[in-house]
N, C-alpha and C positions, 0 to 999 in steps of 0.2 A: 623602431619603425613598426607601424601598424597597417592594417588593411580594413577597408570598409566595403560591405556587400549589402545589397537590398533586393528584395523581390516583392512584387505587389500581389494582391489577392488574385487579380486577373491572370498574372503570369504563372501563379501557382496552379490555377485551374487548367491553363493551357500547357502546363509542364514544359515551359520554355526555358528561359535563361535562369535556371534555378541556382540556389546558393552553392550547391556542390560544384556546378560548372564554373561559377564565378571564382570560387576558392581555387579551383584547379588552374584557371587562367592566371590568377595572381601568383600562385606558386611557380608556375612556369616562367613568368616574367621575372620574378625575384631571383630564380635560379640563373637565368641568362645574364642578368645584370649584377649578380652576386649581392643581392640585398637581403638582409635578415628580416624576417617577419616575426615579430614577437607576439602579436595578438591580432584577433579579428573582431571587429565591431559589426554585428549583424542585425539588420532589421528585416523581419519576415512579415509578409502581408501588410506592407506599408506603401501608401501612395507616393508616387514620385513628385507630387506637388505639396504634400503635407509637411508641415514643420513640426508635427507632433510625432517624432521618431525618437524613441528612447535611446537607441544605440548611437544615432547621429548626434543627438543632443549631448550625450555623455562624451562623445569624441570631441565635440567643440569645446566642452568644459575642460577636458584633459589637455587640449591644445593651448587653451588660455593659461592653464596652470603650469605649463612647461613640461608635462609628462610625455607629450608626443612631439617628435621633431620632424617626422615625415610620414606620409600616408600614401598607400597604393590603392587605387580604385580600378576595378576591371574595365569600366567605361564611364564616360561623363554622365550618362543618363542614370547611373546608379546613385549619384549624388542627388540629382533631381531632373525632372523633365520640364522644369520651369526655368527659363533662361535667367530671370532676375534672381531667383533663389540660388542657382548654381554660381552665378557671378558673386553674389553676396558671400556665399560660403568660401569660395576661392579667395576673395578679398580678405576675409577674416583669417583664413589660414596663413596667407602671406603676411598679414599684419603681425601675427604672432610668431613669425619666423619658421613656419611649418612648410616644408616642401611637399608638393603633390606630384606623384607619379601616376600615369594613366596607362594601363596595360595594353589597350588597343591603340594607343598612340605612343609606341615604344621610345621614340626619340623626341618626345615633347619637352620643350624647355620654356618654362613660364616667364623667363626673362627675354625671350625672343619674340619680337613683335609679330613676325609671320606666323609663328606657332600659336600665339594668342589669338590671332585672327582666325586661323583654322579651327581652333577650339571653340570660339564664339559661333562660328558657322555651324559646327556640329551641335552645339547647344540649341541653336535656333531650329535646326532640323528635328531634334528630339522633341522640342516643344510642339512643333507643327504635327509630328507623328502622333503625339498624345491627343491633340485636338481632333485629328482625323479619326482616331480609334473611338473617341467619345462620341463623335458625330455618327459614325457607323452603328455603334451600339444603340444610340438614341433612335435612329431611324428603324433599326431592326425591332426594337421594343414597341415602337409606335405601330408598326405593321402587325405585330402579334396581337396587340390590343384591339386593333380594328377588326381582326378576325375572331374576336371573342376569346382570346387566350391571355393567360397571365403574362405580364411584361417580362418576368424573369426574376432572378434573385431569390431571397427568402420568401416563402409563401405566406400569405396572411393566415392568421389562426383559423383553424377549421378545415384546412386542406393539406393534402399530402401528395407526394409524387409516387407514381407506380410506373417505373420506366419513364417514358416520355409523356405519360398522361397525368393530368391533375385529377385527383379523386377527393371525395370528402373523407376526412378523418373522423370516424364515428364518435370517439370520445371527445375530441375537440368540438365537434359539431353540437354535441349535447351541452357543452359549456356555453357556446355561443347562444343557443336557444335560451338557456337559463338567464344569461345576462340580459337579453331583451325582455324576458318575462319579468325579471326583477325590476327592470326599468319601468315597465308598465304598471307594476304594483306600487301605488302611492308615489310614483315618480321618484323612486329611490336614486340617491346620488351615486356617483362612481365609487366613493369611499364606502358607502353602505353596501353596494353590490360586491365590492372586493371582500369586505368583511364576511358577508354571507357565503361567498364561494369558499373562502379559507376555512370557515367554521364547518362547512360540509365536506372538507377534505379535498377540495379541488385544487390542483396546482397548474401552473403555467407549463409551457412546452419544455422549459429548462428545469422543471421541478421546483421553481421558486414560488413563494406565495404571490397571490394576486395583489396588485396595487391599483390605486385610483387611476394612475396614468395608463396602465395596461387595459383596464376596463374601458376607459374613454377611447382608446385606440380601436376597440371592437365597435363601440357605439358610433364612432365616426365613419365606419364602413357600412352604414346601414343600407346604402344603395347596392353594395355588393351582395350582402347577405340576404336582402329581401327582394332585390330585383335582378341580380346577376350582372350589374353594371360595373365594368372595369374602367379605371381611369389611370392614365400615365401622362402627367403634365396636362396639356390641353387636349390630348387624344382620348376619345371615349369609345368603348366597345361594349357589347352585351352578349352574355351567354347564360341562358336560363338554367342550364345544367349546374351552374355554380350556386344557385339559390339554396340557402339553408333554412331560413325562417320566413 
């Protein structure tokens, strides 16, 4: 018997239902029902609707090969916050003879129609909660942009956070200016600009060499760097303090 845990990037940031808490809940459940847990499959910073989860994919493969006979999950939304995906996973587990235990549904029986109905209702609620969170985040980011603030997340190249404020990063700002200068000189291509930056010892934020793709990302933000215009979806704001070149 094995267990599966997952935490998303957002949940990590909010320090909510972390991996350690999930593992504790699973161990308590296993102890009460005298179930041996031989291994944990853990996905960290993985979306509840993404199918690209290394640990989950490995778990599915191990179920198909007969290595796993039973799984404990702390709650249904750890499998997924998408009803269709959760149902597909549970269907596949059942097809391969794998029993699923749910820690926050301690008496769940997959062969009981009433329990299955309750499970599906919980799956639908989890999916709706995900959509509600996404909508709240979207509205919050749109409002920030209208006020001339960055929407959130990773800052564009050229900027850094100082507390709650966004400031120019002096070294990155120098590189941004160079990129636009190189572009104006003989209309250099993104590849040519990347080569010139690398030849002069400039590196990206993660210390990797510049590539055509990364240079193009800078050039595509011309309205931000030259006019202070911020865009998030269809929402547009302006902050001249963000102008670099």
